[in-house]
PyMOL Python script that loads the backbone (N, CA, C, O; Angstrom):
from pymol import cmd

cmd.read_pdbstr("""\
ATOM      1  N   MET A   1      11.709   2.332  -0.102  1.00  0.00           N
ATOM      2  CA  MET A   1      10.349   2.792   0.089  1.00  0.00           C
ATOM      3  C   MET A   1      10.261   3.732   1.288  1.00  0.00           C
ATOM      4  O   MET A   1       9.478   4.682   1.282  1.00  0.00           O
ATOM      5  N   LYS A   2      11.060   3.467   2.307  1.00  0.00           N
ATOM      6  CA  LYS A   2      11.020   4.326   3.490  1.00  0.00           C
ATOM      7  C   LYS A   2      11.393   5.762   3.127  1.00  0.00           C
ATOM      8  O   LYS A   2      10.827   6.711   3.670  1.00  0.00           O
ATOM      9  N   ALA A   3      12.340   5.917   2.211  1.00  0.00           N
ATOM     10  CA  ALA A   3      12.753   7.259   1.803  1.00  0.00           C
ATOM     11  C   ALA A   3      11.627   8.014   1.114  1.00  0.00           C
ATOM     12  O   ALA A   3      11.591   9.244   1.150  1.00  0.00           O
ATOM     13  N   LEU A   4      10.717   7.294   0.494  1.00  0.00           N
ATOM     14  CA  LEU A   4       9.598   7.923  -0.208  1.00  0.00           C
ATOM     15  C   LEU A   4       8.355   8.067   0.661  1.00  0.00           C
ATOM     16  O   LEU A   4       7.333   8.575   0.201  1.00  0.00           O
ATOM     17  N   ALA A   5       8.431   7.630   1.896  1.00  0.00           N
ATOM     18  CA  ALA A   5       7.256   7.632   2.773  1.00  0.00           C
ATOM     19  C   ALA A   5       6.955   8.999   3.378  1.00  0.00           C
ATOM     20  O   ALA A   5       5.901   9.180   3.989  1.00  0.00           O
ATOM     21  N   ASP A   6       7.839   9.943   3.225  1.00  0.00           N
ATOM     22  CA  ASP A   6       7.647  11.265   3.821  1.00  0.00           C
ATOM     23  C   ASP A   6       7.120  12.243   2.768  1.00  0.00           C
ATOM     24  O   ASP A   6       7.665  12.306   1.666  1.00  0.00           O
ATOM     25  N   PRO A   7       6.079  13.002   3.084  1.00  0.00           N
ATOM     26  CA  PRO A   7       5.512  13.947   2.113  1.00  0.00           C
ATOM     27  C   PRO A   7       6.513  15.000   1.620  1.00  0.00           C
ATOM     28  O   PRO A   7       6.457  15.399   0.457  1.00  0.00           O
ATOM     29  N   ILE A   8       7.412  15.446   2.471  1.00  0.00           N
ATOM     30  CA  ILE A   8       8.408  16.437   2.040  1.00  0.00           C
ATOM     31  C   ILE A   8       9.350  15.830   1.013  1.00  0.00           C
ATOM     32  O   ILE A   8       9.695  16.474   0.022  1.00  0.00           O
ATOM     33  N   ARG A   9       9.764  14.593   1.248  1.00  0.00           N
ATOM     34  CA  ARG A   9      10.660  13.940   0.290  1.00  0.00           C
ATOM     35  C   ARG A   9       9.960  13.699  -1.042  1.00  0.00           C
ATOM     36  O   ARG A   9      10.592  13.772  -2.096  1.00  0.00           O
ATOM     37  N   LEU A  10       8.669  13.414  -1.004  1.00  0.00           N
ATOM     38  CA  LEU A  10       7.914  13.278  -2.255  1.00  0.00           C
ATOM     39  C   LEU A  10       7.867  14.604  -3.005  1.00  0.00           C
ATOM     40  O   LEU A  10       7.947  14.632  -4.233  1.00  0.00           O
ATOM     41  N   GLN A  11       7.737  15.699  -2.265  1.00  0.00           N
ATOM     42  CA  GLN A  11       7.756  17.017  -2.898  1.00  0.00           C
ATOM     43  C   GLN A  11       9.114  17.291  -3.546  1.00  0.00           C
ATOM     44  O   GLN A  11       9.184  17.851  -4.640  1.00  0.00           O
ATOM     45  N   VAL A  12      10.179  16.895  -2.870  1.00  0.00           N
ATOM     46  CA  VAL A  12      11.519  17.063  -3.435  1.00  0.00           C
ATOM     47  C   VAL A  12      11.636  16.276  -4.735  1.00  0.00           C
ATOM     48  O   VAL A  12      12.142  16.790  -5.733  1.00  0.00           O
ATOM     49  N   ILE A  13      11.171  15.035  -4.722  1.00  0.00           N
ATOM     50  CA  ILE A  13      11.204  14.197  -5.924  1.00  0.00           C
ATOM     51  C   ILE A  13      10.428  14.863  -7.053  1.00  0.00           C
ATOM     52  O   ILE A  13      10.892  14.897  -8.192  1.00  0.00           O
ATOM     53  N   GLU A  14       9.258  15.390  -6.741  1.00  0.00           N
ATOM     54  CA  GLU A  14       8.446  16.052  -7.766  1.00  0.00           C
ATOM     55  C   GLU A  14       9.142  17.296  -8.314  1.00  0.00           C
ATOM     56  O   GLU A  14       9.073  17.563  -9.513  1.00  0.00           O
ATOM     57  N   GLU A  15       9.806  18.053  -7.456  1.00  0.00           N
ATOM     58  CA  GLU A  15      10.550  19.230  -7.910  1.00  0.00           C
ATOM     59  C   GLU A  15      11.698  18.828  -8.838  1.00  0.00           C
ATOM     60  O   GLU A  15      11.984  19.523  -9.814  1.00  0.00           O
ATOM     61  N   LEU A  16      12.345  17.722  -8.537  1.00  0.00           N
ATOM     62  CA  LEU A  16      13.482  17.275  -9.340  1.00  0.00           C
ATOM     63  C   LEU A  16      13.053  16.578 -10.625  1.00  0.00           C
ATOM     64  O   LEU A  16      13.881  16.312 -11.496  1.00  0.00           O
ATOM     65  N   ALA A  17      11.771  16.283 -10.744  1.00  0.00           N
ATOM     66  CA  ALA A  17      11.282  15.619 -11.957  1.00  0.00           C
ATOM     67  C   ALA A  17      11.476  16.489 -13.196  1.00  0.00           C
ATOM     68  O   ALA A  17      11.553  15.971 -14.310  1.00  0.00           O
ATOM     69  N   SER A  18      11.555  17.796 -13.011  1.00  0.00           N
ATOM     70  CA  SER A  18      11.741  18.688 -14.154  1.00  0.00           C
ATOM     71  C   SER A  18      13.214  18.904 -14.492  1.00  0.00           C
ATOM     72  O   SER A  18      13.535  19.633 -15.430  1.00  0.00           O
ATOM     73  N   GLY A  19      14.109  18.273 -13.731  1.00  0.00           N
ATOM     74  CA  GLY A  19      15.528  18.364 -14.024  1.00  0.00           C
ATOM     75  C   GLY A  19      16.332  18.810 -12.822  1.00  0.00           C
ATOM     76  O   GLY A  19      15.788  19.033 -11.740  1.00  0.00           O
ATOM     77  N   GLU A  20      17.619  18.935 -13.020  1.00  0.00           N
ATOM     78  CA  GLU A  20      18.548  19.290 -11.956  1.00  0.00           C
ATOM     79  C   GLU A  20      18.178  20.642 -11.356  1.00  0.00           C
ATOM     80  O   GLU A  20      17.807  21.575 -12.068  1.00  0.00           O
ATOM     81  N   ARG A  21      18.288  20.727 -10.025  1.00  0.00           N
ATOM     82  CA  ARG A  21      17.952  21.967  -9.309  1.00  0.00           C
ATOM     83  C   ARG A  21      19.006  22.285  -8.273  1.00  0.00           C
ATOM     84  O   ARG A  21      19.562  21.392  -7.633  1.00  0.00           O
ATOM     85  N   CYS A  22      19.271  23.567  -8.116  1.00  0.00           N
ATOM     86  CA  CYS A  22      20.165  24.043  -7.076  1.00  0.00           C
ATOM     87  C   CYS A  22      19.450  23.957  -5.734  1.00  0.00           C
ATOM     88  O   CYS A  22      18.239  24.162  -5.654  1.00  0.00           O
ATOM     89  N   VAL A  23      20.196  23.657  -4.695  1.00  0.00           N
ATOM     90  CA  VAL A  23      19.598  23.556  -3.370  1.00  0.00           C
ATOM     91  C   VAL A  23      18.925  24.872  -2.976  1.00  0.00           C
ATOM     92  O   VAL A  23      17.918  24.860  -2.267  1.00  0.00           O
ATOM     93  N   CYS A  24      19.465  25.999  -3.425  1.00  0.00           N
ATOM     94  CA  CYS A  24      18.851  27.296  -3.096  1.00  0.00           C
ATOM     95  C   CYS A  24      17.459  27.402  -3.714  1.00  0.00           C
ATOM     96  O   CYS A  24      16.554  27.966  -3.099  1.00  0.00           O
ATOM     97  N   ASP A  25      17.277  26.869  -4.918  1.00  0.00           N
ATOM     98  CA  ASP A  25      15.957  26.868  -5.548  1.00  0.00           C
ATOM     99  C   ASP A  25      14.983  25.966  -4.793  1.00  0.00           C
ATOM    100  O   ASP A  25      13.816  26.313  -4.613  1.00  0.00           O
ATOM    101  N   LEU A  26      15.472  24.809  -4.357  1.00  0.00           N
ATOM    102  CA  LEU A  26      14.613  23.887  -3.613  1.00  0.00           C
ATOM    103  C   LEU A  26      14.156  24.507  -2.294  1.00  0.00           C
ATOM    104  O   LEU A  26      13.003  24.337  -1.896  1.00  0.00           O
ATOM    105  N   ILE A  27      15.040  25.216  -1.624  1.00  0.00           N
ATOM    106  CA  ILE A  27      14.677  25.879  -0.373  1.00  0.00           C
ATOM    107  C   ILE A  27      13.524  26.848  -0.619  1.00  0.00           C
ATOM    108  O   ILE A  27      12.555  26.875   0.139  1.00  0.00           O
ATOM    109  N   ASN A  28      13.635  27.638  -1.677  1.00  0.00           N
ATOM    110  CA  ASN A  28      12.585  28.614  -1.994  1.00  0.00           C
ATOM    111  C   ASN A  28      11.290  27.949  -2.431  1.00  0.00           C
ATOM    112  O   ASN A  28      10.211  28.326  -1.973  1.00  0.00           O
ATOM    113  N   GLU A  29      11.388  26.971  -3.307  1.00  0.00           N
ATOM    114  CA  GLU A  29      10.190  26.306  -3.846  1.00  0.00           C
ATOM    115  C   GLU A  29       9.414  25.554  -2.772  1.00  0.00           C
ATOM    116  O   GLU A  29       8.184  25.537  -2.784  1.00  0.00           O
ATOM    117  N   LEU A  30      10.133  24.936  -1.851  1.00  0.00           N
ATOM    118  CA  LEU A  30       9.489  24.103  -0.838  1.00  0.00           C
ATOM    119  C   LEU A  30       9.249  24.843   0.477  1.00  0.00           C
ATOM    120  O   LEU A  30       8.644  24.303   1.402  1.00  0.00           O
ATOM    121  N   SER A  31       9.727  26.076   0.548  1.00  0.00           N
ATOM    122  CA  SER A  31       9.585  26.887   1.769  1.00  0.00           C
ATOM    123  C   SER A  31      10.094  26.142   3.002  1.00  0.00           C
ATOM    124  O   SER A  31       9.412  26.057   4.023  1.00  0.00           O
ATOM    125  N   LEU A  32      11.295  25.612   2.883  1.00  0.00           N
ATOM    126  CA  LEU A  32      11.918  24.871   3.976  1.00  0.00           C
ATOM    127  C   LEU A  32      13.207  25.564   4.401  1.00  0.00           C
ATOM    128  O   LEU A  32      13.848  26.260   3.613  1.00  0.00           O
ATOM    129  N   GLY A  33      13.564  25.360   5.645  1.00  0.00           N
ATOM    130  CA  GLY A  33      14.861  25.811   6.111  1.00  0.00           C
ATOM    131  C   GLY A  33      15.949  24.929   5.530  1.00  0.00           C
ATOM    132  O   GLY A  33      15.702  23.781   5.161  1.00  0.00           O
ATOM    133  N   GLN A  34      17.163  25.478   5.452  1.00  0.00           N
ATOM    134  CA  GLN A  34      18.273  24.755   4.840  1.00  0.00           C
ATOM    135  C   GLN A  34      18.583  23.456   5.569  1.00  0.00           C
ATOM    136  O   GLN A  34      18.835  22.436   4.928  1.00  0.00           O
ATOM    137  N   SER A  35      18.568  23.476   6.900  1.00  0.00           N
ATOM    138  CA  SER A  35      18.921  22.261   7.640  1.00  0.00           C
ATOM    139  C   SER A  35      17.853  21.176   7.476  1.00  0.00           C
ATOM    140  O   SER A  35      18.177  19.993   7.370  1.00  0.00           O
ATOM    141  N   ARG A  36      16.598  21.577   7.454  1.00  0.00           N
ATOM    142  CA  ARG A  36      15.520  20.591   7.271  1.00  0.00           C
ATOM    143  C   ARG A  36      15.582  19.969   5.876  1.00  0.00           C
ATOM    144  O   ARG A  36      15.451  18.754   5.726  1.00  0.00           O
ATOM    145  N   LEU A  37      15.785  20.810   4.855  1.00  0.00           N
ATOM    146  CA  LEU A  37      15.898  20.296   3.494  1.00  0.00           C
ATOM    147  C   LEU A  37      17.119  19.398   3.356  1.00  0.00           C
ATOM    148  O   LEU A  37      17.047  18.352   2.709  1.00  0.00           O
ATOM    149  N   SER A  38      18.237  19.791   3.954  1.00  0.00           N
ATOM    150  CA  SER A  38      19.455  18.981   3.883  1.00  0.00           C
ATOM    151  C   SER A  38      19.239  17.586   4.447  1.00  0.00           C
ATOM    152  O   SER A  38      19.746  16.606   3.901  1.00  0.00           O
ATOM    153  N   PHE A  39      18.489  17.494   5.535  1.00  0.00           N
ATOM    154  CA  PHE A  39      18.184  16.186   6.122  1.00  0.00           C
ATOM    155  C   PHE A  39      17.443  15.314   5.107  1.00  0.00           C
ATOM    156  O   PHE A  39      17.804  14.156   4.902  1.00  0.00           O
ATOM    157  N   HIS A  40      16.414  15.868   4.478  1.00  0.00           N
ATOM    158  CA  HIS A  40      15.616  15.094   3.525  1.00  0.00           C
ATOM    159  C   HIS A  40      16.412  14.744   2.273  1.00  0.00           C
ATOM    160  O   HIS A  40      16.264  13.650   1.728  1.00  0.00           O
ATOM    161  N   LEU A  41      17.251  15.662   1.818  1.00  0.00           N
ATOM    162  CA  LEU A  41      18.106  15.361   0.667  1.00  0.00           C
ATOM    163  C   LEU A  41      19.080  14.235   0.987  1.00  0.00           C
ATOM    164  O   LEU A  41      19.348  13.388   0.135  1.00  0.00           O
ATOM    165  N   LYS A  42      19.609  14.217   2.199  1.00  0.00           N
ATOM    166  CA  LYS A  42      20.537  13.148   2.609  1.00  0.00           C
ATOM    167  C   LYS A  42      19.836  11.796   2.605  1.00  0.00           C
ATOM    168  O   LYS A  42      20.411  10.805   2.155  1.00  0.00           O
ATOM    169  N   VAL A  43      18.611  11.743   3.097  1.00  0.00           N
ATOM    170  CA  VAL A  43      17.854  10.482   3.107  1.00  0.00           C
ATOM    171  C   VAL A  43      17.656   9.987   1.679  1.00  0.00           C
ATOM    172  O   VAL A  43      17.863   8.807   1.396  1.00  0.00           O
ATOM    173  N   LEU A  44      17.259  10.879   0.783  1.00  0.00           N
ATOM    174  CA  LEU A  44      17.046  10.486  -0.612  1.00  0.00           C
ATOM    175  C   LEU A  44      18.354  10.084  -1.292  1.00  0.00           C
ATOM    176  O   LEU A  44      18.381   9.149  -2.093  1.00  0.00           O
ATOM    177  N   LYS A  45      19.430  10.788  -0.972  1.00  0.00           N
ATOM    178  CA  LYS A  45      20.731  10.447  -1.552  1.00  0.00           C
ATOM    179  C   LYS A  45      21.224   9.103  -1.029  1.00  0.00           C
ATOM    180  O   LYS A  45      21.717   8.281  -1.802  1.00  0.00           O
ATOM    181  N   ASP A  46      21.095   8.872   0.278  1.00  0.00           N
ATOM    182  CA  ASP A  46      21.508   7.592   0.864  1.00  0.00           C
ATOM    183  C   ASP A  46      20.706   6.425   0.288  1.00  0.00           C
ATOM    184  O   ASP A  46      21.212   5.308   0.188  1.00  0.00           O
ATOM    185  N   ALA A  47      19.457   6.689  -0.089  1.00  0.00           N
ATOM    186  CA  ALA A  47      18.615   5.654  -0.696  1.00  0.00           C
ATOM    187  C   ALA A  47      18.956   5.443  -2.176  1.00  0.00           C
ATOM    188  O   ALA A  47      18.456   4.511  -2.805  1.00  0.00           O
ATOM    189  N   GLY A  48      19.805   6.307  -2.721  1.00  0.00           N
ATOM    190  CA  GLY A  48      20.207   6.177  -4.123  1.00  0.00           C
ATOM    191  C   GLY A  48      19.227   6.772  -5.114  1.00  0.00           C
ATOM    192  O   GLY A  48      19.353   6.550  -6.318  1.00  0.00           O
ATOM    193  N   LEU A  49      18.247   7.530  -4.625  1.00  0.00           N
ATOM    194  CA  LEU A  49      17.224   8.082  -5.504  1.00  0.00           C
ATOM    195  C   LEU A  49      17.638   9.396  -6.163  1.00  0.00           C
ATOM    196  O   LEU A  49      17.102   9.765  -7.208  1.00  0.00           O
ATOM    197  N   ILE A  50      18.590  10.098  -5.555  1.00  0.00           N
ATOM    198  CA  ILE A  50      19.089  11.337  -6.133  1.00  0.00           C
ATOM    199  C   ILE A  50      20.618  11.344  -6.076  1.00  0.00           C
ATOM    200  O   ILE A  50      21.233  10.615  -5.297  1.00  0.00           O
ATOM    201  N   VAL A  51      21.203  12.171  -6.909  1.00  0.00           N
ATOM    202  CA  VAL A  51      22.646  12.391  -6.890  1.00  0.00           C
ATOM    203  C   VAL A  51      22.883  13.891  -6.861  1.00  0.00           C
ATOM    204  O   VAL A  51      22.006  14.680  -7.213  1.00  0.00           O
ATOM    205  N   ASP A  52      24.077  14.271  -6.438  1.00  0.00           N
ATOM    206  CA  ASP A  52      24.395  15.691  -6.368  1.00  0.00           C
ATOM    207  C   ASP A  52      25.716  15.973  -7.048  1.00  0.00           C
ATOM    208  O   ASP A  52      26.520  15.078  -7.309  1.00  0.00           O
ATOM    209  N   ARG A  53      25.909  17.242  -7.324  1.00  0.00           N
ATOM    210  CA  ARG A  53      27.198  17.717  -7.819  1.00  0.00           C
ATOM    211  C   ARG A  53      27.399  19.113  -7.261  1.00  0.00           C
ATOM    212  O   ARG A  53      26.446  19.872  -7.086  1.00  0.00           O
ATOM    213  N   GLN A  54      28.632  19.434  -6.989  1.00  0.00           N
ATOM    214  CA  GLN A  54      28.951  20.741  -6.442  1.00  0.00           C
ATOM    215  C   GLN A  54      29.559  21.606  -7.534  1.00  0.00           C
ATOM    216  O   GLN A  54      30.403  21.155  -8.309  1.00  0.00           O
ATOM    217  N   SER A  55      29.119  22.843  -7.581  1.00  0.00           N
ATOM    218  CA  SER A  55      29.664  23.816  -8.518  1.00  0.00           C
ATOM    219  C   SER A  55      29.902  25.096  -7.729  1.00  0.00           C
ATOM    220  O   SER A  55      28.967  25.828  -7.406  1.00  0.00           O
ATOM    221  N   GLY A  56      31.163  25.349  -7.425  1.00  0.00           N
ATOM    222  CA  GLY A  56      31.473  26.485  -6.565  1.00  0.00           C
ATOM    223  C   GLY A  56      30.910  26.251  -5.177  1.00  0.00           C
ATOM    224  O   GLY A  56      31.177  25.220  -4.559  1.00  0.00           O
ATOM    225  N   ARG A  57      30.138  27.198  -4.689  1.00  0.00           N
ATOM    226  CA  ARG A  57      29.567  27.043  -3.348  1.00  0.00           C
ATOM    227  C   ARG A  57      28.172  26.433  -3.357  1.00  0.00           C
ATOM    228  O   ARG A  57      27.565  26.242  -2.303  1.00  0.00           O
ATOM    229  N   TRP A  58      27.665  26.130  -4.551  1.00  0.00           N
ATOM    230  CA  TRP A  58      26.309  25.596  -4.663  1.00  0.00           C
ATOM    231  C   TRP A  58      26.319  24.101  -4.942  1.00  0.00           C
ATOM    232  O   TRP A  58      27.228  23.577  -5.586  1.00  0.00           O
ATOM    233  N   VAL A  59      25.286  23.424  -4.442  1.00  0.00           N
ATOM    234  CA  VAL A  59      25.106  21.991  -4.687  1.00  0.00           C
ATOM    235  C   VAL A  59      23.841  21.826  -5.521  1.00  0.00           C
ATOM    236  O   VAL A  59      22.801  22.413  -5.224  1.00  0.00           O
ATOM    237  N   TYR A  60      23.950  21.028  -6.552  1.00  0.00           N
ATOM    238  CA  TYR A  60      22.836  20.763  -7.457  1.00  0.00           C
ATOM    239  C   TYR A  60      22.419  19.301  -7.304  1.00  0.00           C
ATOM    240  O   TYR A  60      23.259  18.413  -7.155  1.00  0.00           O
ATOM    241  N   TYR A  61      21.108  19.069  -7.343  1.00  0.00           N
ATOM    242  CA  TYR A  61      20.570  17.722  -7.178  1.00  0.00           C
ATOM    243  C   TYR A  61      19.748  17.344  -8.401  1.00  0.00           C
ATOM    244  O   TYR A  61      19.133  18.188  -9.054  1.00  0.00           O
ATOM    245  N   ARG A  62      19.758  16.049  -8.686  1.00  0.00           N
ATOM    246  CA  ARG A  62      18.918  15.515  -9.766  1.00  0.00           C
ATOM    247  C   ARG A  62      18.497  14.100  -9.399  1.00  0.00           C
ATOM    248  O   ARG A  62      19.114  13.448  -8.557  1.00  0.00           O
ATOM    249  N   LEU A  63      17.440  13.643 -10.046  1.00  0.00           N
ATOM    250  CA  LEU A  63      16.987  12.268  -9.839  1.00  0.00           C
ATOM    251  C   LEU A  63      17.996  11.307 -10.451  1.00  0.00           C
ATOM    252  O   LEU A  63      18.684  11.645 -11.414  1.00  0.00           O
ATOM    253  N   GLU A  64      18.075  10.120  -9.890  1.00  0.00           N
ATOM    254  CA  GLU A  64      18.941   9.062 -10.425  1.00  0.00           C
ATOM    255  C   GLU A  64      18.063   8.135 -11.261  1.00  0.00           C
ATOM    256  O   GLU A  64      17.349   7.304 -10.700  1.00  0.00           O
ATOM    257  N   PRO A  65      18.099   8.256 -12.599  1.00  0.00           N
ATOM    258  CA  PRO A  65      17.216   7.469 -13.460  1.00  0.00           C
ATOM    259  C   PRO A  65      17.333   5.962 -13.256  1.00  0.00           C
ATOM    260  O   PRO A  65      16.331   5.250 -13.325  1.00  0.00           O
ATOM    261  N   LYS A  66      18.545   5.468 -13.005  1.00  0.00           N
ATOM    262  CA  LYS A  66      18.728   4.019 -12.822  1.00  0.00           C
ATOM    263  C   LYS A  66      17.936   3.535 -11.608  1.00  0.00           C
ATOM    264  O   LYS A  66      17.280   2.494 -11.671  1.00  0.00           O
ATOM    265  N   ALA A  67      17.992   4.277 -10.512  1.00  0.00           N
ATOM    266  CA  ALA A  67      17.247   3.893  -9.306  1.00  0.00           C
ATOM    267  C   ALA A  67      15.749   3.949  -9.549  1.00  0.00           C
ATOM    268  O   ALA A  67      15.006   3.090  -9.073  1.00  0.00           O
ATOM    269  N   LEU A  68      15.303   4.959 -10.287  1.00  0.00           N
ATOM    270  CA  LEU A  68      13.873   5.057 -10.596  1.00  0.00           C
ATOM    271  C   LEU A  68      13.428   3.895 -11.483  1.00  0.00           C
ATOM    272  O   LEU A  68      12.315   3.389 -11.339  1.00  0.00           O
ATOM    273  N   GLY A  69      14.298   3.478 -12.398  1.00  0.00           N
ATOM    274  CA  GLY A  69      13.993   2.333 -13.253  1.00  0.00           C
ATOM    275  C   GLY A  69      13.861   1.047 -12.452  1.00  0.00           C
ATOM    276  O   GLY A  69      12.962   0.244 -12.703  1.00  0.00           O
ATOM    277  N   ILE A  70      14.751   0.851 -11.492  1.00  0.00           N
ATOM    278  CA  ILE A  70      14.677  -0.342 -10.628  1.00  0.00           C
ATOM    279  C   ILE A  70      13.378  -0.328  -9.836  1.00  0.00           C
ATOM    280  O   ILE A  70      12.707  -1.353  -9.712  1.00  0.00           O
ATOM    281  N   LEU A  71      13.028   0.835  -9.300  1.00  0.00           N
ATOM    282  CA  LEU A  71      11.779   0.963  -8.549  1.00  0.00           C
ATOM    283  C   LEU A  71      10.578   0.702  -9.448  1.00  0.00           C
ATOM    284  O   LEU A  71       9.630   0.028  -9.045  1.00  0.00           O
ATOM    285  N   GLN A  72      10.617   1.227 -10.642  1.00  0.00           N
ATOM    286  CA  GLN A  72       9.520   1.019 -11.588  1.00  0.00           C
ATOM    287  C   GLN A  72       9.377  -0.464 -11.957  1.00  0.00           C
ATOM    288  O   GLN A  72       8.264  -0.987 -12.012  1.00  0.00           O
ATOM    289  N   ASP A  73      10.493  -1.129 -12.206  1.00  0.00           N
ATOM    290  CA  ASP A  73      10.451  -2.559 -12.533  1.00  0.00           C
ATOM    291  C   ASP A  73       9.863  -3.368 -11.383  1.00  0.00           C
ATOM    292  O   ASP A  73       9.060  -4.275 -11.600  1.00  0.00           O
ATOM    293  N   TRP A  74      10.268  -3.034 -10.158  1.00  0.00           N
ATOM    294  CA  TRP A  74       9.770  -3.747  -8.985  1.00  0.00           C
ATOM    295  C   TRP A  74       8.257  -3.549  -8.831  1.00  0.00           C
ATOM    296  O   TRP A  74       7.525  -4.501  -8.562  1.00  0.00           O
ATOM    297  N   LEU A  75       7.800  -2.314  -9.001  1.00  0.00           N
ATOM    298  CA  LEU A  75       6.367  -2.039  -8.888  1.00  0.00           C
ATOM    299  C   LEU A  75       5.574  -2.733  -9.999  1.00  0.00           C
ATOM    300  O   LEU A  75       4.470  -3.226  -9.768  1.00  0.00           O
ATOM    301  N   SER A  76       6.143  -2.767 -11.200  1.00  0.00           N
ATOM    302  CA  SER A  76       5.481  -3.472 -12.307  1.00  0.00           C
ATOM    303  C   SER A  76       5.361  -4.959 -12.011  1.00  0.00           C
ATOM    304  O   SER A  76       4.337  -5.580 -12.296  1.00  0.00           O
ATOM    305  N   SER A  77       6.410  -5.517 -11.440  1.00  0.00           N
ATOM    306  CA  SER A  77       6.388  -6.932 -11.075  1.00  0.00           C
ATOM    307  C   SER A  77       5.316  -7.209 -10.023  1.00  0.00           C
ATOM    308  O   SER A  77       4.590  -8.200 -10.112  1.00  0.00           O
ATOM    309  N   LEU A  78       5.224  -6.347  -9.048  1.00  0.00           N
ATOM    310  CA  LEU A  78       4.176  -6.497  -8.029  1.00  0.00           C
ATOM    311  C   LEU A  78       2.791  -6.423  -8.651  1.00  0.00           C
ATOM    312  O   LEU A  78       1.903  -7.202  -8.305  1.00  0.00           O
ATOM    313  N   ALA A  79       2.611  -5.479  -9.573  1.00  0.00           N
ATOM    314  CA  ALA A  79       1.311  -5.318 -10.224  1.00  0.00           C
ATOM    315  C   ALA A  79       0.930  -6.573 -10.999  1.00  0.00           C
ATOM    316  O   ALA A  79      -0.234  -6.975 -10.998  1.00  0.00           O
ATOM    317  N   GLU A  80       1.902  -7.193 -11.659  1.00  0.00           N
ATOM    318  CA  GLU A  80       1.631  -8.428 -12.396  1.00  0.00           C
ATOM    319  C   GLU A  80       1.304  -9.578 -11.443  1.00  0.00           C
ATOM    320  O   GLU A  80       0.351 -10.323 -11.668  1.00  0.00           O
ATOM    321  N   GLN A  81       2.093  -9.718 -10.385  1.00  0.00           N
ATOM    322  CA  GLN A  81       1.909 -10.824  -9.450  1.00  0.00           C
ATOM    323  C   GLN A  81       0.580 -10.754  -8.711  1.00  0.00           C
ATOM    324  O   GLN A  81      -0.032 -11.787  -8.443  1.00  0.00           O
ATOM    325  N   CYS A  82       0.133  -9.562  -8.383  1.00  0.00           N
ATOM    326  CA  CYS A  82      -1.111  -9.454  -7.609  1.00  0.00           C
ATOM    327  C   CYS A  82      -2.343  -9.776  -8.440  1.00  0.00           C
ATOM    328  O   CYS A  82      -3.444  -9.884  -7.899  1.00  0.00           O
ATOM    329  N   GLN A  83      -2.172  -9.929  -9.750  1.00  0.00           N
ATOM    330  CA  GLN A  83      -3.275 -10.261 -10.644  1.00  0.00           C
ATOM    331  C   GLN A  83      -3.528 -11.766 -10.728  1.00  0.00           C
ATOM    332  O   GLN A  83      -4.565 -12.199 -11.230  1.00  0.00           O
ATOM    333  N   LYS A  84      -2.572 -12.562 -10.231  1.00  0.00           N
ATOM    334  CA  LYS A  84      -2.698 -14.016 -10.332  1.00  0.00           C
ATOM    335  C   LYS A  84      -3.813 -14.521  -9.436  1.00  0.00           C
ATOM    336  O   LYS A  84      -3.936 -14.102  -8.285  1.00  0.00           O
ATOM    337  N   PRO A  85      -4.626 -15.422  -9.969  1.00  0.00           N
ATOM    338  CA  PRO A  85      -5.695 -15.993  -9.137  1.00  0.00           C
ATOM    339  C   PRO A  85      -5.130 -16.941  -8.096  1.00  0.00           C
ATOM    340  O   PRO A  85      -4.073 -17.539  -8.299  1.00  0.00           O
ATOM    341  N   THR A  86      -5.819 -17.075  -7.005  1.00  0.00           N
ATOM    342  CA  THR A  86      -5.400 -17.963  -5.946  1.00  0.00           C
ATOM    343  C   THR A  86      -5.718 -19.416  -6.312  1.00  0.00           C
ATOM    344  O   THR A  86      -6.576 -19.692  -7.150  1.00  0.00           O
ATOM    345  N   ILE A  87      -5.015 -20.317  -5.671  1.00  0.00           N
ATOM    346  CA  ILE A  87      -5.312 -21.740  -5.828  1.00  0.00           C
ATOM    347  C   ILE A  87      -6.308 -22.090  -4.743  1.00  0.00           C
ATOM    348  O   ILE A  87      -6.102 -21.792  -3.567  1.00  0.00           O
ATOM    349  N   ASP A  88      -7.394 -22.728  -5.158  1.00  0.00           N
ATOM    350  CA  ASP A  88      -8.432 -23.092  -4.187  1.00  0.00           C
ATOM    351  C   ASP A  88      -7.893 -24.041  -3.140  1.00  0.00           C
ATOM    352  O   ASP A  88      -7.088 -24.924  -3.436  1.00  0.00           O
ATOM    353  N   CYS A  89      -8.346 -23.852  -1.912  1.00  0.00           N
ATOM    354  CA  CYS A  89      -7.986 -24.742  -0.821  1.00  0.00           C
ATOM    355  C   CYS A  89      -8.716 -26.067  -0.991  1.00  0.00           C
ATOM    356  O   CYS A  89      -9.818 -26.120  -1.538  1.00  0.00           O
ATOM    357  N   GLU A  90      -8.095 -27.117  -0.522  1.00  0.00           N
ATOM    358  CA  GLU A  90      -8.737 -28.434  -0.622  1.00  0.00           C
ATOM    359  C   GLU A  90      -9.290 -28.854   0.712  1.00  0.00           C
ATOM    360  O   GLU A  90      -9.868 -29.934   0.828  1.00  0.00           O
TER     361      GLU A  90
END
""", "prot")
cmd.dss("prot")
cmd.show_as("cartoon", "prot")
cmd.util.cbc("prot")
cmd.orient("prot")
C-alpha cells in the first residue's frame, strides 16, 4: 500500500494499465526527469507491482497481474468484512 500512496506512482500505474511502456514514453507522458521516474519505478518494482524487461538500451515496464490480483482479493475481503454487524456489548 505504501508504494501506491504517492500520486506520481499512481500515475505510473494508470499509464501502464494500457499495456507495456518504454521508460522513454513514461518520461514524456508524465513530464518527469529520468532520475525521478526511476526512483518511483524502483519502488513499484520492489513492491512487486510492476516488472521490467530490457531490449537493447531501452527498459520496458508493465503491470504484474498476479500482484494486482492479490491486491484485489485483499480489498474484496476487506469490503466483505466491514459489512458485518457488530456484536452488542453486554
